[in-house]
Backbone as CSV, one residue per row, in Angstrom:
resi,resn,N_x,N_y,N_z,CA_x,CA_y,CA_z,C_x,C_y,C_z
1,MET,-1.604,-8.959,7.049,-1.229,-10.327,7.303,-0.955,-11.024,5.984
2,PRO,0.160,-11.731,5.904,0.513,-12.401,4.662,-0.485,-13.499,4.304
3,VAL,-0.622,-13.687,3.024,-1.500,-14.733,2.524,-0.626,-15.884,2.060
4,ASP,-1.006,-17.119,2.415,-0.262,-18.263,1.891,-0.413,-18.258,0.392
5,SER,0.716,-18.337,-0.283,0.709,-18.178,-1.727,1.174,-19.446,-2.421
6,PRO,0.460,-19.852,-3.478,0.924,-20.989,-4.255,2.042,-20.599,-5.215
7,VAL,2.369,-19.307,-5.277,3.436,-18.852,-6.162,4.640,-18.443,-5.327
8,GLU,5.807,-18.687,-5.874,7.055,-18.272,-5.238,7.289,-16.806,-5.586
9,LEU,7.491,-15.978,-4.565,7.660,-14.552,-4.801,9.132,-14.171,-4.773
10,ASP,9.592,-13.483,-5.826,10.933,-12.918,-5.822,10.860,-11.562,-5.126
11,ASP,11.931,-10.782,-5.203,11.932,-9.473,-4.536,10.811,-8.568,-5.031
12,PHE,10.559,-8.586,-6.349,9.481,-7.753,-6.892,8.128,-8.274,-6.426
13,GLY,7.968,-9.579,-6.416,6.712,-10.157,-5.937,6.468,-9.812,-4.480
14,SER,7.523,-9.866,-3.678,7.382,-9.503,-2.265,7.031,-8.031,-2.104
15,LEU,7.636,-7.182,-2.935,7.328,-5.749,-2.890,5.862,-5.501,-3.241
16,VAL,5.392,-6.135,-4.301,3.994,-5.977,-4.706,3.065,-6.566,-3.645
17,ASP,3.435,-7.709,-3.089,2.611,-8.329,-2.049,2.478,-7.407,-0.835
18,LEU,3.561,-6.770,-0.449,3.496,-5.826,0.671,2.613,-4.627,0.339
19,ALA,2.695,-4.141,-0.895,1.823,-3.034,-1.312,0.357,-3.466,-1.231
20,VAL,0.070,-4.702,-1.642,-1.307,-5.209,-1.551,-1.729,-5.317,-0.092
21,GLN,-0.852,-5.821,0.756,-1.199,-5.910,2.175,-1.529,-4.535,2.746
22,ARG,-0.767,-3.521,2.338,-1.036,-2.161,2.808,-2.383,-1.671,2.281
23,ILE,-2.675,-1.992,1.029,-3.967,-1.616,0.440,-5.111,-2.275,1.207
24,LEU,-4.949,-3.524,1.573,-6.014,-4.239,2.284,-6.239,-3.685,3.687
25,VAL,-5.214,-3.121,4.294,-5.382,-2.449,5.584,-6.318,-1.252,5.426
26,SER,-6.361,-0.696,4.224,-7.234,0.456,3.956,-8.706,0.126,4.200
27,ASP,-9.083,-1.127,4.050,-10.457,-1.531,4.372,-10.745,-1.259,5.852
28,ASP,-9.769,-1.594,6.706,-9.942,-1.344,8.145,-9.942,0.148,8.457
29,VAL,-9.085,0.891,7.764,-9.064,2.349,7.951,-10.431,2.921,7.579
30,ALA,-10.970,2.453,6.464,-12.295,2.921,6.029,-13.356,2.577,7.074
31,ALA,-13.246,1.399,7.654,-14.230,0.987,8.672,-14.184,1.909,9.883
32,THR,-12.984,2.307,10.302,-12.906,3.220,11.448,-13.495,4.580,11.090
33,LYS,-13.252,5.010,9.854,-13.776,6.312,9.435,-15.279,6.261,9.200
34,TYR,-15.784,5.132,8.768,-17.224,4.971,8.577,-17.940,5.104,9.923
35,ARG,-17.409,4.434,10.923,-18.042,4.456,12.252,-17.854,5.781,12.971
36,SER,-16.698,6.445,12.760,-16.422,7.686,13.487,-16.916,8.921,12.746
37,GLY,-17.137,8.772,11.433,-17.510,9.931,10.631,-16.323,10.794,10.242
38,ALA,-15.118,10.324,10.527,-13.905,11.087,10.171,-13.750,11.138,8.656
39,PRO,-13.187,12.226,8.149,-12.986,12.337,6.698,-11.851,11.429,6.221
40,VAL,-11.873,11.115,4.951,-10.795,10.322,4.354,-9.483,11.093,4.432
41,GLU,-9.519,12.378,4.140,-8.311,13.207,4.174,-7.877,13.431,5.618
42,ASP,-6.611,13.147,5.887,-6.003,13.434,7.186,-4.599,13.961,6.895
43,LEU,-4.537,15.218,6.490,-3.295,15.801,5.995,-2.181,15.798,7.036
44,LEU,-2.510,16.004,8.292,-1.487,15.975,9.338,-0.870,14.587,9.424
45,ARG,-1.703,13.553,9.467,-1.197,12.174,9.538,-0.383,11.838,8.280
46,GLU,-0.851,12.273,7.121,-0.117,12.013,5.875,1.272,12.636,5.928
47,ARG,1.366,13.871,6.394,2.672,14.542,6.497,3.594,13.776,7.445
48,GLN,3.028,13.300,8.547,3.827,12.536,9.509,4.343,11.238,8.883
49,VAL,3.480,10.521,8.185,3.861,9.257,7.549,4.946,9.494,6.506
50,LEU,4.764,10.519,5.679,5.738,10.799,4.623,7.081,11.245,5.199
51,ALA,7.062,12.076,6.214,8.309,12.521,6.839,9.056,11.341,7.451
52,GLU,8.329,10.474,8.131,8.954,9.302,8.759,9.491,8.335,7.703
53,ALA,8.748,8.120,6.628,9.217,7.240,5.553,10.480,7.815,4.907
54,GLY,10.504,9.118,4.684,11.692,9.751,4.123,12.886,9.635,5.043
55,ARG,12.662,9.823,6.325,13.738,9.701,7.318,14.287,8.279,7.348
56,ARG,13.387,7.303,7.413,13.820,5.896,7.457,14.552,5.507,6.171
57,ALA,14.040,5.981,5.041,14.674,5.665,3.755,16.104,6.185,3.733
58,ALA,16.300,7.419,4.148,17.640,8.007,4.153,18.576,7.205,5.056
59,GLN,18.087,6.747,6.192,18.897,5.925,7.091,19.321,4.613,6.433
60,MET,18.477,4.120,5.517,18.752,2.842,4.852,19.556,3.019,3.569
61,GLY,19.886,4.248,3.221,20.647,4.496,2.009,19.787,4.625,0.763
62,LEU,18.496,4.782,0.943,17.582,4.996,-0.180,17.387,6.490,-0.389
63,ASP,17.038,6.848,-1.600,16.763,8.246,-1.912,15.511,8.698,-1.168
64,ARG,15.657,9.729,-0.374,14.554,10.237,0.450,13.367,10.676,-0.400
65,GLU,13.635,11.433,-1.468,12.546,11.951,-2.307,11.810,10.823,-3.033
66,PHE,12.550,9.817,-3.485,11.908,8.654,-4.099,10.976,7.983,-3.087
67,ALA,11.459,7.783,-1.873,10.651,7.129,-0.841,9.387,7.934,-0.550
68,ILE,9.512,9.238,-0.497,8.345,10.084,-0.241,7.342,9.958,-1.394
69,ARG,7.820,9.977,-2.637,6.923,9.782,-3.790,6.239,8.417,-3.724
70,PHE,7.025,7.399,-3.413,6.485,6.041,-3.329,5.400,5.966,-2.250
71,PHE,5.677,6.486,-1.083,4.681,6.406,-0.004,3.512,7.355,-0.223
72,ARG,3.708,8.433,-0.963,2.575,9.275,-1.361,1.624,8.426,-2.203
73,SER,2.171,7.591,-3.094,1.306,6.734,-3.916,0.614,5.678,-3.061
74,GLN,1.270,5.223,-1.986,0.621,4.271,-1.080,-0.572,4.934,-0.378
75,ILE,-0.373,6.158,0.054,-1.444,6.903,0.719,-2.588,7.184,-0.259
76,ASP,-2.239,7.593,-1.478,-3.275,7.856,-2.475,-4.066,6.589,-2.795
77,ALA,-3.376,5.455,-2.863,-4.056,4.175,-3.103,-5.001,3.852,-1.945
78,SER,-4.556,4.121,-0.744,-5.393,3.882,0.429,-6.653,4.739,0.379
79,LYS,-6.506,5.983,-0.043,-7.672,6.873,-0.111,-8.651,6.422,-1.192
80,VAL,-8.159,5.853,-2.281,-9.048,5.298,-3.309,-9.895,4.187,-2.697
81,VAL,-9.257,3.308,-1.953,-9.987,2.204,-1.306,-10.950,2.749,-0.263
82,GLN,-10.485,3.667,0.563,-11.358,4.216,1.603,-12.615,4.841,0.996
83,ARG,-12.433,5.661,-0.028,-13.593,6.295,-0.665,-14.523,5.252,-1.280
84,GLY,-13.941,4.249,-1.912,-14.748,3.194,-2.519,-15.535,2.403,-1.485
85,MET,-14.874,2.050,-0.390,-15.556,1.286,0.664,-16.635,2.137,1.340
86,LEU,-16.324,3.397,1.606,-17.320,4.273,2.238,-18.543,4.439,1.343
87,ALA,-18.326,4.606,0.053,-19.454,4.726,-0.885,-20.271,3.435,-0.900
88,ARG,-19.587,2.300,-0.891,-20.276,0.999,-0.873,-21.141,0.862,0.382
89,TRP,-20.569,1.211,1.530,-21.299,1.065,2.791,-22.417,2.089,2.934
90,GLN,-22.247,3.265,2.343,-23.327,4.243,2.375,-24.500,3.765,1.522
91,ALA,-24.170,3.133,0.407,-25.222,2.604,-0.473,-25.837,1.323,0.090
92,HIS,-25.045,0.548,0.818,-25.499,-0.735,1.371,-25.060,-0.840,2.833
93,PRO,-25.721,-0.121,3.729,-25.298,-0.107,5.132,-25.261,-1.491,5.780
94,GLU,-26.038,-2.405,5.255,-26.043,-3.762,5.821,-24.704,-4.478,5.595
95,GLU,-23.899,-3.990,4.659,-22.578,-4.575,4.388,-21.471,-3.931,5.227
96,ALA,-21.796,-2.836,5.895,-20.792,-2.113,6.677,-20.408,-2.904,7.918
97,PRO,-19.166,-2.768,8.344,-18.757,-3.453,9.582,-19.532,-2.907,10.775
98,SER,-19.879,-3.795,11.681,-20.678,-3.368,12.837,-19.821,-2.693,13.902
99,THR,-18.557,-3.082,14.002,-17.653,-2.436,14.950,-16.358,-2.086,14.224
100,PRO,-15.805,-0.930,14.531,-14.566,-0.529,13.854,-13.361,-1.267,14.437
101,PRO,-12.368,-1.526,13.601,-11.116,-2.089,14.120,-10.404,-1.052,14.979
102,ASP,-9.449,-1.507,15.767,-8.679,-0.636,16.638,-7.695,0.197,15.817
103,LEU,-7.822,1.511,15.894,-6.985,2.412,15.111,-5.506,2.272,15.467
104,GLN,-5.193,2.078,16.720,-3.786,1.918,17.124,-3.181,0.663,16.491
105,SER,-3.932,-0.420,16.448,-3.448,-1.652,15.811,-3.235,-1.440,14.316
106,ILE,-4.123,-0.691,13.705,-3.981,-0.392,12.275,-2.701,0.400,12.039
107,ARG,-2.463,1.405,12.846,-1.265,2.231,12.671,0.006,1.425,12.905
108,GLU,-0.020,0.523,13.881,1.138,-0.344,14.119,1.391,-1.240,12.912
109,ARG,0.329,-1.782,12.329,0.485,-2.628,11.140,1.034,-1.816,9.969
110,LEU,0.543,-0.595,9.789,1.050,0.260,8.715,2.525,0.593,8.922
111,ASP,2.933,0.815,10.176,4.345,1.076,10.462,5.203,-0.144,10.112
112,GLU,4.722,-1.347,10.459,5.436,-2.585,10.101,5.578,-2.698,8.589
113,LEU,4.487,-2.430,7.893,4.513,-2.521,6.436,5.452,-1.484,5.831
114,THR,5.516,-0.303,6.419,6.449,0.718,5.933,7.879,0.202,6.006
115,ASP,8.254,-0.371,7.139,9.605,-0.918,7.279,9.863,-2.021,6.256
116,GLN,8.899,-2.909,6.082,9.065,-4.008,5.136,9.128,-3.501,3.693
117,LEU,8.298,-2.525,3.364,8.328,-1.950,2.018,9.671,-1.283,1.746
118,LEU,10.175,-0.545,2.708,11.476,0.096,2.532,12.571,-0.950,2.315
119,GLU,12.513,-2.029,3.058,13.499,-3.101,2.889,13.417,-3.704,1.485
120,GLN,12.191,-3.897,0.975,12.032,-4.443,-0.372,12.448,-3.428,-1.433
121,LEU,12.231,-2.158,-1.174,12.726,-1.142,-2.107,14.252,-1.189,-2.176
122,ARG,14.869,-1.417,-1.035,16.332,-1.542,-1.029,16.759,-2.814,-1.759
123,SER,16.041,-3.910,-1.567,16.384,-5.174,-2.230,16.249,-5.101,-3.745
124,THR,15.357,-4.257,-4.216,15.110,-4.151,-5.660,15.783,-2.933,-6.282
125,GLN,16.585,-2.232,-5.515,17.144,-0.953,-5.951,17.908,-1.053,-7.269
126,VAL,18.756,-2.039,-7.430,19.556,-2.148,-8.656,18.653,-2.449,-9.846
127,ALA,17.772,-3.420,-9.713,16.876,-3.794,-10.821,15.928,-2.659,-11.190
128,ARG,15.509,-1.865,-10.210,14.578,-0.772,-10.493,15.217,0.344,-11.315
129,ARG,16.538,0.393,-11.336,17.232,1.426,-12.119,17.187,1.151,-13.613
130,HIS,16.856,-0.048,-13.988,16.748,-0.438,-15.403,15.259,-0.476,-15.742
131,ALA,14.766,0.621,-16.300,13.321,0.832,-16.466,12.619,-0.319,-17.173
132,SER,13.156,-0.795,-18.268,12.497,-1.850,-19.027,12.430,-3.148,-18.218
133,LEU,13.543,-3.532,-17.621,13.579,-4.725,-16.775,12.622,-4.561,-15.597
134,CYS,12.634,-3.409,-14.995,11.772,-3.146,-13.846,10.302,-3.296,-14.220
135,ARG,9.897,-2.681,-15.328,8.485,-2.764,-15.728,8.077,-4.207,-16.015
136,THR,8.968,-4.971,-16.634,8.666,-6.373,-16.924,8.512,-7.164,-15.634
137,ARG,9.464,-7.014,-14.730,9.403,-7.763,-13.466,8.216,-7.320,-12.618
138,LEU,7.901,-6.049,-12.660,6.755,-5.553,-11.915,5.460,-6.157,-12.455
139,HIS,5.304,-6.167,-13.770,4.105,-6.756,-14.377,4.010,-8.243,-14.041
140,GLU,5.126,-8.937,-14.156,5.132,-10.372,-13.855,4.794,-10.648,-12.393
141,ALA,5.085,-9.725,-11.520,4.788,-9.895,-10.098,3.344,-9.534,-9.768
142,ARG,2.818,-8.505,-10.414,1.483,-8.006,-10.064,0.381,-9.008,-10.362
143,VAL,0.478,-9.689,-11.481,-0.605,-10.595,-11.892,-0.837,-11.708,-10.865
144,PRO,0.187,-12.489,-10.495,-0.081,-13.558,-9.528,-0.427,-13.047,-8.125
145,VAL,0.198,-11.940,-7.723,-0.092,-11.406,-6.386,-1.543,-10.935,-6.306
146,ALA,-2.008,-10.228,-7.323,-3.416,-9.784,-7.335,-4.350,-10.978,-7.331
147,ALA,-3.991,-12.030,-8.044,-4.838,-13.231,-8.094,-4.873,-13.935,-6.739
148,VAL,-3.718,-14.055,-6.097,-3.655,-14.729,-4.796,-4.518,-14.006,-3.766
149,HIS,-4.532,-12.692,-3.834,-5.304,-11.898,-2.867,-6.759,-11.701,-3.308
150,HIS,-7.118,-12.211,-4.480,-8.488,-12.092,-4.998,-8.956,-10.633,-5.004
151,LEU,-8.122,-9.757,-5.563,-8.455,-8.340,-5.565,-9.620,-8.046,-6.501
152,ASP,-10.564,-7.252,-6.011,-11.660,-6.785,-6.856,-11.181,-5.557,-7.638
153,ALA,-12.057,-4.994,-8.434,-11.685,-3.869,-9.294,-11.189,-2.670,-8.486
154,LEU,-11.823,-2.384,-7.367,-11.418,-1.260,-6.526,-9.984,-1.446,-6.030
155,HIS,-9.688,-2.615,-5.516,-8.369,-2.870,-4.963,-7.307,-3.010,-6.059
156,ARG,-7.697,-3.486,-7.235,-6.745,-3.525,-8.366,-6.401,-2.108,-8.818
157,ARG,-7.396,-1.216,-8.832,-7.138,0.181,-9.189,-6.175,0.806,-8.175
158,ALA,-6.373,0.482,-6.912,-5.462,0.980,-5.877,-4.056,0.405,-6.067
159,LEU,-3.965,-0.859,-6.466,-2.653,-1.463,-6.712,-1.934,-0.753,-7.857
160,ASP,-2.669,-0.403,-8.896,-2.064,0.348,-10.004,-1.440,1.643,-9.479
161,LEU,-2.178,2.328,-8.658,-1.705,3.591,-8.098,-0.524,3.372,-7.150
162,ALA,-0.615,2.349,-6.324,0.427,2.083,-5.333,1.761,1.697,-5.955
163,THR,1.725,1.140,-7.151,2.967,0.666,-7.762,3.473,1.574,-8.892
164,GLU,2.838,2.710,-9.096,3.204,3.547,-10.226,4.615,4.126,-10.144
165,TRP,5.181,4.282,-8.965,6.507,4.891,-8.820,7.616,3.871,-8.638
166,ILE,7.299,2.605,-8.597,8.327,1.597,-8.310,9.462,1.650,-9.319
167,CYS,9.158,1.854,-10.582,10.186,1.802,-11.617,10.786,3.169,-11.950
168,SER,10.551,4.153,-11.125,11.210,5.448,-11.358,12.587,5.388,-10.706
169,ALA,13.535,6.014,-11.312,14.898,5.980,-10.793,14.954,6.679,-9.444
170,ASP,15.687,6.061,-8.534,15.890,6.716,-7.233,17.352,6.946,-6.991
């Protein structure tokens, strides 16, 4: 869910904001896994997500392999958050959610975010081809977006991972 922001977001800001929203969904994923005992790794689901992201990217005129790399980093960022949250709740069970969120709703939200992320990747495609400009705009976008979402160290580390491929040529 979008956060009302006191900052105006350009295409890069919107891209980073969507990555943060996806990272924050990882808290809910962790909650379902905490309650069910399911492992963080779900290789079948990861393959499905990556294949679908690659397919959608190709339909939109984006490089399929770039999209797969980008979404691999989104998944890896999610696993960082999941592991961090699970460790926190194991150490402090009183902080753990009492009921898990609905997994189907989580997956629907992740699918929405995938479409939105792909659209923002397309919107930033030209600027991302210029590595120096891309890195500058990405840095300028990350700082206010992380502040607006009040990201803690765990979620900031995930954001670093989630945005590592944005400035690679596609």
